[in-house]
C-alpha positions as a printed Julia matrix, in Angstrom:
151×3 Matrix{Float64}:
 217.38  109.02  112.26
 216.84  111.48  109.47
 217.84  110.7   105.92
 221.26  111.77  104.65
 221.19  114.42  101.95
 223.62  116.42   99.89
 223.11  119.16  102.48
 224.02  117.01  105.49
 226.79  114.73  104.22
 230.06  115.58  105.98
 232.96  115.09  103.57
 236.65  115.27  104.45
 239.13  115.86  101.62
 242.78  114.98  102.22
 244.59  116.53   99.27
 247.87  118.41   98.85
 247.23  119.78   95.33
 245.32  123.09   95.3
 244.08  122.54   91.74
 242.51  119.2    92.7
 240.91  120.82   95.76
 239.41  123.49   93.5
 237.99  120.92   91.06
 236.51  118.75   93.8
 234.91  121.78   95.47
 233.53  123.0    92.16
 232.11  119.58   91.3
 230.48  119.29   94.74
 228.93  122.75   94.46
 227.59  122.1    90.96
 226.08  118.81   92.14
 224.28  120.47   95.06
 226.47  119.3    97.95
 226.26  122.26  100.29
 227.71  120.99  103.58
 231.15  122.61  103.98
 234.03  120.47  102.8
 236.54  119.78  105.58
 240.0   119.77  104.0
 243.34  118.55  105.31
 246.53  119.07  103.31
 248.41  115.79  103.81
 248.47  112.38  105.42
 250.17  113.54  108.6
 247.42  116.15  109.18
 244.83  113.41  108.64
 246.36  111.04  111.19
 246.75  113.9   113.69
 243.08  114.81  113.17
 241.9   111.24  113.67
 244.1   110.72  116.75
 242.25  113.6   118.42
 238.83  112.84  116.88
 235.75  111.28  118.38
 233.9   109.17  115.81
 230.6   109.91  117.57
 231.05  113.68  117.27
 228.38  115.46  115.2
 231.15  117.01  113.07
 232.96  113.74  112.31
 233.11  113.04  108.54
 230.81  110.43  107.01
 233.22  109.84  104.13
 236.84  110.71  103.34
 238.14  111.56   99.86
 241.9   111.03  100.02
 244.72  111.51   97.56
 246.95  108.47   97.38
 250.21  110.19   96.45
 251.09  112.9    98.98
 254.5   113.95  100.25
 255.49  112.55  103.61
 252.7   110.19  104.6
 250.72  108.95  101.61
 247.08  107.93  101.43
 247.78  104.21  101.71
 249.74  104.77  104.93
 246.84  106.79  106.34
 244.37  104.14  105.24
 246.47  101.39  106.84
 246.58  103.4   110.09
 242.81  103.98  110.01
 242.12  100.26  109.56
 244.31   99.43  112.57
 242.28  101.77  114.8
 239.06  100.07  115.9
 236.92  103.22  115.93
 237.86  104.05  112.3
 238.03  100.59  110.72
 234.64  101.05  109.05
 235.12  104.67  107.95
 234.27  105.03  104.25
 237.36  106.14  102.3
 237.54  106.98   98.6
 241.06  106.96   97.18
 241.65  109.66   94.55
 244.8   109.19   92.52
 246.49  109.92   89.25
 247.92  106.38   89.38
 246.37  103.61   87.35
 248.9   101.05   88.58
 247.02   97.81   89.33
 249.14   97.18   92.46
 247.98  100.52   93.94
 244.35   99.59   93.38
 244.93   96.13   94.81
 246.6    97.48   97.97
 243.77   99.97   98.44
 241.13   97.3    98.03
 242.85   94.99  100.53
 242.73   97.84  103.05
 238.99   98.17  102.64
 238.33  101.29  100.6
 234.85  102.37   99.55
 236.01  103.26   96.03
 239.2   103.82   94.0
 238.98  106.69   91.49
 241.63  107.96   89.13
 241.83  111.73   88.79
 242.12  111.46   85.03
 238.51  110.38   84.95
 236.1   113.23   85.36
 235.14  114.58   88.78
 231.63  113.44   87.87
 232.83  110.06   89.17
 233.44  111.64   92.58
 229.88  112.96   92.57
 228.35  109.65   91.48
 230.37  107.87   94.18
 229.07  110.28   96.84
 225.51  109.87   95.56
 225.91  106.07   95.72
 227.22  106.44   99.26
 224.14  108.5   100.2
 221.82  105.92   98.68
 223.56  103.06  100.49
 223.64  104.95  103.82
 219.96  105.77  103.56
 219.16  102.11  102.9
 220.82  101.01  106.16
 218.59  100.16  109.09
 218.54  102.91  111.69
 220.71  100.98  114.18
 223.43  100.52  111.53
 223.75  104.29  111.15
 225.13  104.72  114.65
 227.63  107.55  114.62
 226.35  108.75  111.24
 224.09  111.5   112.53
 223.03  113.88  109.79
 222.85  116.91  112.11
């Protein structure tokens, strides 16, 4: 198993706000993340994607950055659905939100998020979270990286 890098990390962004998409993309580019960002526009698109997805596919995301407040199906509903599906229960999800309501953070944590980040903080926090994810993934024994191919 080769080591994960900024050039091989597959990131999915579930975000309805075009400005936030722009800032995330810009932050990723400036930090040297060069693998194309896979973007979905809302929670319903995310669930539809995952219903048809194969977690062992070489294009399956390693980590999902997801807005919490989206019209229709919000990020917490998507996260709840993911945790109920056995093949996605361990998928790393970072909640991005403009909310700093403690109950939102608490609900997210109970559903097993990787990280909870408020958008008011700088997008540098997104980058440091992804770099921490890379470090942690690279520290895993090879057999624990099953399905996390860096192709």
